[in-house]
N, C-alpha and C positions, 0 to 999 in steps of 0.2 A: 368458665371455660373460654379460652381465647383462640383465635385462628390466625395463622400467619398469612399476611396478605401479599407478601413478596414485594413490599414497597409501593404497591398500587395506591393511588389516591381514591378514597372512598367517595362515592357519588352523593352529592347533596343537591337539593333543588331539582329543577327540571333537567332531563337528559338532553332534550332538544328544545328548540325555540317554541314558545306557545303558539306561534302561527305556522308551525311546520306542516299543517294540513289546511291552511287557510284557503277558502274559495274566493277568488278575485271577482269583483262585480263592478259594473258600470251601468248607468241607465240605458245606454245604447252605444252602438259602435261609433257614433259621431263624437262621443265624449273621449274616445281613445286618442288623445293628442300625443305628440312626440314626448312631451314631458311626462305624461301619465304612463306611457309605454316604458320609459326608462325607469320610472319608479317601481313599476310592477316587476321588471327584470331584476332590479336591485333587491327587491323583497324576496323574489324567488331564489336568487343566488345566496343571500345571506341567511334566510329563515327556513327554506325548504330543502335546498340542495344538500346541506350537511347530513340531514337525516337520510336522504335518498342514497348518498354515497356510503353511509354506514350500512344500510340494508344490502347494497351491492357487495360491500366487504364481507358481510356475513355469508352471502351466497358463494363468494370465492374462497371462503374459509380463512379470511384474514381477520381472525378474531382477536380481541384485546389480550387474551392470555399469552399470546405469542410475543407481545411487546411490553409486558410488565417488567419492572426492575427485578434483578436477581435478589434472592433472599439475603438478608443482612448477615445471617450466620452461614459462613462458607462451608462449615462442616456438615450442614444438614442437606439432605437431598433436595434437588430442585427439578423434579420431573414434571413435565407439562403435557397435557393431551388436549388436542383441539378436535372436537367432533363437528363434522360438517352437516349438522341437522338441517340448516336452512336450505342447502342445496338438495338434500334428500327429500325434504318436504315439497319443495317447489317442483322437482322433477316428477315426484309421485303424483302431485295434483295435475301436472301437465299431462302425464300419461293416462290418468284416470278420466279426464275430461275429453282428451283428443286422441287417446290411444287408438280408437276406431275412427278414422277420418270421416268428416262430414260428407254425406252424399247428397246430390242434387237431382231433381227430376221435375219435368214440366210437360204438360200436354202439348204445348207449342214447340214443335221440333226446331224451328229456326231460333227461338229464344233460348232453348236448351243448348244448341250448338254455340251460340254467342257466349253463353255463360261458361261453357266448358273451355272455350278459347280464352276467355278472361282468366279463368282459374289456372290454366296451363301457363299462360304468359306471366302470371304473378306468383307461380309456385304456391298456390293457395294453401295447401296443406302445411308447408313449412312456415308460411306467413302467419297462419292462425296459431300454430304452435309457438312461434316467437311472441305473439301478442299475449297468449296465455301465460308464458313464462314471465314476461314483464309484469303482468298483472299480479302474479304470485310473489315476485321479488319486491316490487315497489308499492303494490296496492293500487296502481294506476297504469294504464297503457294507452298509447296514442297511435292512430292510423292516419296516414296522409293519403288522400285520394287525389291523383293528378293525371295529366295526359303527357305522354312522352313525346319525343321528337317526331314520331310517326303518327301523332294525334290518336294514340291508343290509350284507353283507360288503364291506369295502373294504380297499385297501392304499395305503400311502404310503411314499415314500423318506424317510429320516432322515439329516440331515447328520452325517457321521462326526466332525466337530469337536465336536458336541454330544451324542455318544452312545457307549456302550461296552457290552460284554457281560461277565458274570461267569460263570465255569465252576466246576463242582465239582472235587474233588481226586481223582476216580477216574481210572483209566487211559483210560477212554472220553472224558473231558473233556466231560461234558454241560453244556449251557447251563442255568443255574438262574435267571438274571435278566437283564433288559435295562434300562439306565438312560439316560434322556434328560434333559438339563438345559439351561436357557437363561436369559438375563437380559433383563428388560424395564426400560427407563429412561424415566421421565417426569419432566422437569425435573431436579432434583438427586437424586431418589429412584431407587434401583435395587433391583429385586426379582428374586429367583431362583426359578424354577419347576423342580421336580424331579418326574419321573415314573419309577416303578419298576414293571416288568412281570415277571410270571412266568407259568407255564402255567395259573394259577388265578385271578389277580386283578391289578388295577392299583392302585397307590398314588400319590397326588399330594401334594406338599408345597410350601409357599411359605416363603421366607426373605428377610427384608429385609437387604440388604447395606450400606445407608447408614442412619445415624441422623438423624432430623429432630425438632426440638423440637415438642412438641404443646401448648405453652403458649398459652392463649387460644383454642384451637381449639374449635369447637362441633360439628364433624362429623369422623368418621373413616371410612375405607373398610377393610373387612376382607374376606378371601376365605375361603370355606368350601366344602367338598366334601361332598355328600350322596349316599347310596347307596340304591338300591332293588333289590328282588329279586323274581323270579317263580319260585316253586318248581315251577310247572307247565310250565316251559320254553316259555312262550307269549310270542311277540313282541308280540301284541296286548295282553296283560295288562301287560307291562313298559312299553309305550308309554303305556297308560292311567295307570299309576302315575306315570310321569314327568310327564305333563301335569297330574295332580292336584297334584303337588308344586309345579309352576310356578305354577299358578293360586292355590294357597294362599298363596304367598309374594309375590304381586303387591300385596297391601294392606299398609299399615304395621302393625306390631305391636310391643307393648311387650316390653322385656327388663329384667332386674333392675337395681337401683340408679338408677332414674330415667331410663334411656335407652330409646330405641325405634329400630326399624329403619324409616327413612323412605323407603328405596328399595332394591329388590332387582333385580339384573340377572343374567340367565343368560349366562354367558360360554362355557360348554362343556357339551356333553352327548354321552355315548357309551354304547352298549349292547354288552356283552360276553357272549358265549356261554360259559358255564362248564359243568363236567361235569354238575352236577345242577340248574342254574338259569340264567335270564337275569339279568344284573347291569347295572343302570343307574348311571351315574356322572354327576352333575350338579354343576358348579362355578358358584357364585354370587359376585357382588360385592355386599356389603351395605353401605349407608351408615348408620352409627350416629350418631344425633343426641341432643343433650341434651334432656330433657323440659321 
């Protein structure tokens, strides 16, 4: 007995890369050099992301049967049916685990009030639901804890296609870093943004992925990250420092070799609570012009 395959290519060998679920490891955070970071990102993109995208396609019901070639015999029927079992299962699991929202209680009234404010600010029920859905779709889920511009604790889900963790080489397998990377395209220019987090600090980098001639240009845009610190662990002080930096950069100012910054735009501001200080991270877009 034989079956019509509709011109589809039969699968042989591995469906995904053998490292599609590899755990990245380094002895410590100090070993995470710029070169090592780029290698990890390249491995994640080429070896793990294809599988993650396929899992997302299944959830969206973009199954392979919809894209197979037509039957060779035009006189035979070619009916196709795509069942969205992946979405059904994921939504079912999500509802089973979190259909009844998590409730919180504590004997300390002040602590309970602060916890409820945190949950309301972050839409905690929806946030937990999104985490569980990612966990069901991809088998992994990431949560970023940060402080907003008002120095309030916040959480956000991170797309597993754009993020991964790095563990140490001990038997405990402790997390030493989290990496988030994504591309932004404007016209023909593509720029990559990279964020590296550990338990002490956050590092941000930018990398141009396309080359564009700058001949005859009179303006350039560059991106720069500034850092502020409050050793007194004061939210008010770090907010004051951040605002002073923003105000100081609003006016044009000269830079070496006959250029000047004609425009400054705040793209991103975050406040991090570290062990011995509050840490402000401000990312600006500077427009550099010829004098």
